[in-house]
C-alpha positions as a printed Julia matrix, in Angstrom:
182×3 Matrix{Float64}:
 33.37   14.92  21.69
 33.88   17.7   19.2
 31.95   18.03  16.01
 28.7    16.33  16.99
 25.54   18.29  16.21
 22.84   15.61  16.32
 22.55   12.24  18.0
 19.59   10.48  16.44
 18.46    7.55  18.6
 16.17    4.64  17.9
 14.35    3.62  21.08
 15.24    0.55  23.12
 13.59   -2.85  22.87
  9.92   -2.68  23.84
  7.77   -5.17  25.69
  5.76   -6.34  22.67
  2.09   -7.0   23.33
  0.26   -7.88  20.1
 -3.05   -7.2   21.89
 -2.23   -3.5   22.3
 -1.14   -0.81  19.83
  2.63   -0.51  19.42
  2.29    3.17  20.3
  1.59    2.11  23.91
  4.44   -0.34  24.43
  6.96    0.44  27.19
 10.55   -0.77  27.28
 11.19   -4.33  28.41
 13.91   -4.98  31.03
 16.44   -5.83  28.29
 15.5    -2.58  26.55
 16.11   -0.52  29.68
 19.49   -2.21  30.17
 20.47   -1.5   26.55
 19.46    2.15  26.92
 21.57    2.49  30.06
 24.61    1.24  28.14
 23.83    3.54  25.2
 23.45    6.5   27.56
 27.01    5.97  28.79
 28.34    6.26  25.23
 26.1     9.22  24.36
 27.27   11.06  27.49
 30.76   11.31  25.98
 29.34   13.77  23.43
 28.06   16.1   26.2
 24.61   16.7   24.72
 22.89   19.97  25.56
 19.27   18.95  24.9
 17.19   15.76  24.74
 13.92   15.49  22.82
 11.69   12.48  22.32
  8.68   11.03  20.63
  5.86   10.86  23.18
  5.48    7.07  22.79
  6.41    5.25  26.03
  9.3     3.2   24.56
 10.91    6.34  23.1
 10.21    8.55  26.09
 11.64    5.96  28.49
 14.74    5.7   26.28
 15.13    9.49  26.3
 14.67    9.69  30.07
 17.42    7.12  30.64
 19.74    9.2   28.47
 18.55   12.48  30.01
 19.1    11.16  33.54
 22.63   10.08  32.63
 23.58   13.47  31.17
 21.6    15.6   33.64
 19.05   16.98  31.18
 15.27   17.16  31.22
 13.49   15.55  28.29
 11.14   17.51  26.04
  8.56   15.59  24.03
  7.69   16.5   20.47
  4.99   14.68  18.51
  6.97   15.36  15.32
  9.34   12.55  16.35
  6.63    9.87  16.23
  6.89    6.91  13.88
  5.83    6.91  10.24
  2.02    7.06  10.18
  0.91    3.62   9.0
 -2.03    2.86  11.21
 -3.39    0.32   8.72
 -0.32   -1.94   9.11
 -0.7    -3.99  12.27
  2.27   -5.69  13.88
  1.11   -9.32  13.46
  3.94  -11.85  13.25
  7.55  -10.69  12.99
  7.8   -11.97   9.41
  4.51  -10.36   8.34
  5.59   -7.07   9.92
  8.93   -7.13   8.05
  7.12   -7.77   4.76
  4.7    -4.88   5.33
  7.55   -2.54   6.23
  9.42   -3.56   3.06
  6.48   -2.15   1.1
  6.93    1.21   2.83
 10.57    1.35   1.71
  9.79    0.05  -1.79
  7.28    2.87  -2.37
  8.57    5.88  -0.38
  6.39    8.34  -2.33
  3.16    6.41  -1.68
  1.2     6.28   1.6
  1.62    2.52   2.11
 -0.5     1.33   5.03
 -1.49    4.78   6.2
 -1.82    8.44   5.39
  1.84    9.45   5.29
  4.48    8.66   2.69
  7.94    7.68   3.86
  9.3    10.87   2.25
  6.75   12.97   4.12
  7.75   11.3    7.38
 11.41   12.15   6.74
 10.46   15.75   5.98
  8.44   15.89   9.22
 11.44   14.62  11.16
 13.74   17.18   9.52
 11.32   20.01  10.34
 11.01   18.8   13.93
 14.77   18.68  14.39
 15.1    22.2   12.94
 12.74   23.55  15.63
 15.03   22.5   18.47
 18.22   24.09  19.67
 21.2    22.45  21.26
 24.36   20.86  19.95
 24.61   18.07  20.19
 20.9    17.5   20.3
 19.74   14.01  21.27
 16.52   13.11  19.44
 14.83    9.79  20.3
 12.55    8.44  17.61
 11.58    5.23  15.82
 13.12    2.83  13.33
 11.26    3.47  10.1
 11.29    7.26  10.2
 14.92    7.27  11.36
 15.91    4.96   8.48
 14.11    6.98   5.83
 15.56   10.25   7.16
 19.11    8.91   7.39
 18.8     7.1    4.05
 18.14   10.45   2.39
 20.72   12.36   4.44
 23.52    9.78   4.13
 22.61    8.64   0.62
 22.23    5.01   1.65
 19.52    2.37   1.22
 16.93    3.09   3.92
 15.56   -0.45   3.97
 19.04   -1.94   4.41
 19.62    0.53   7.23
 16.3    -0.42   8.86
 17.17   -4.11   8.69
 20.5    -3.41  10.42
 19.05   -1.39  13.29
 19.42   -2.41  16.9
 17.23   -1.45  19.84
 18.56    0.95  20.92
 20.78    2.38  18.21
 22.25    5.85  17.74
 23.76    7.83  14.89
 26.02   10.78  15.66
 26.06   13.4   12.91
 28.1    16.55  12.45
 26.66   19.96  11.55
 26.83   19.08   7.84
 24.85   15.87   8.37
 27.82   13.53   7.98
 28.02   10.41  10.1
 30.64   10.61  12.85
 29.79    7.4   14.69
 27.14    4.73  15.01
 26.55    3.55  18.56
 24.74    0.24  18.84
């Protein structure tokens, strides 16, 4: 479809294992199925490149999309999630409360070494290093929400709460939202 420059994707649903770091979680069967459906919709935009965070859940999401559109996937560590290594997953409710603190204080390194603003800047710099239009970039929920919150002038925490796994945002060359695919 004409006009798309960037398709920013949040990875599919992972197989959550509280005993292991979230950075090692693969997709669950439901997550793979959701990514297959998303890939069909993304294919309509005829992407020319696919990049991904190196985390298994993101890389598997990107490979499902890449396979559908006939493109190899390039990994880039700049697409990894907001650095908050001191915030463990814990219960779903506890996790949501800890993430709320990240959005409430975007200029402070809540739970880690990186501010939410710095994460969004890292994502922007990573995207700028890659060519292709539309470019598919598979990343994670918090960094995607902070980046899009700033770009689309919307509340990043509200956006995060509304995210699906997977979810995709199609933007034009000026950074305007064309379509949300969820």
